[in-house]
N, C-alpha and C positions, 0 to 999 in steps of 0.2 A: 900636287894640288893641295889646297887647304881644306881639310874635311871638318874644320871647326866652325865654318860659317856657310851660309846659304842665302841665296836671293829668292825670297818667297813672296808670291803675290796672293793676297787674300781676297776671296769672294764671299761676302757676308750672306748668310742664309736669310736674314731679315733685317729690318730697320734697327732692331734692338742690338743685334750683333754689330751692325755697321757703326752705331753710336759708340759701343764699347771699343771697337778697333780704333776709332778716332781719338779715344782718350789715352791710348798707349803712348808713353814717353820714354825717351832714352834712359837706360839704366834699370828699367823695370823688368821683372821676370814675368813672362806671360805663358800660361798653360792653355793650349788650343786643342779643341776637339773638333774633328771634321774628317774630310777625305781628300786625297789627291785626286784631281779631276783634269780632264781635257775640256777645253771650251771651244764652242763653235757657234756660228750664226748661219741663218738660212742662205745668206749671200755667198757662202763658201769659205769665209774666213774661219780659221781654226788656230788653236794654240794648244799644244800638247805639253803636259807636265813632264818634268824629269822624273825618272824612276830609279835614279842611282845617285850616290853621294860623291862620286869621283869624276863627274863630267864638268866641263868648263865652257865658257863662251855662250854663243847663241844656242838656245834650246836647253840650257842647263838649269833653268828656273823651275821651282816647284809652284804649282797652282793649287791652292788649298781652298776648298769649300768649307767655310767655318760655320759650324753649327752652334758652338758655344766657346766662351773663353773666360778665363779668370786672370785678373791682373794682380800680381803679388808684389812682394818686396825683393830686394836683392838677396 
């Protein structure tokens, strides 16, 4: 497995963080502060985050609740 990449899904903490996430472009270095989370809805739908770096396929994605981020350069 390739431990140098990951499929991460971002959940913005607020509209400001959402706006910043929308500004991220290919090639930029992004510093993210937040938490790995599981997501669920009252109707029973749920999505659990991966907690390991060596899994692959369905269920291998990280779900990140983003509280803040900084967009830098390469």
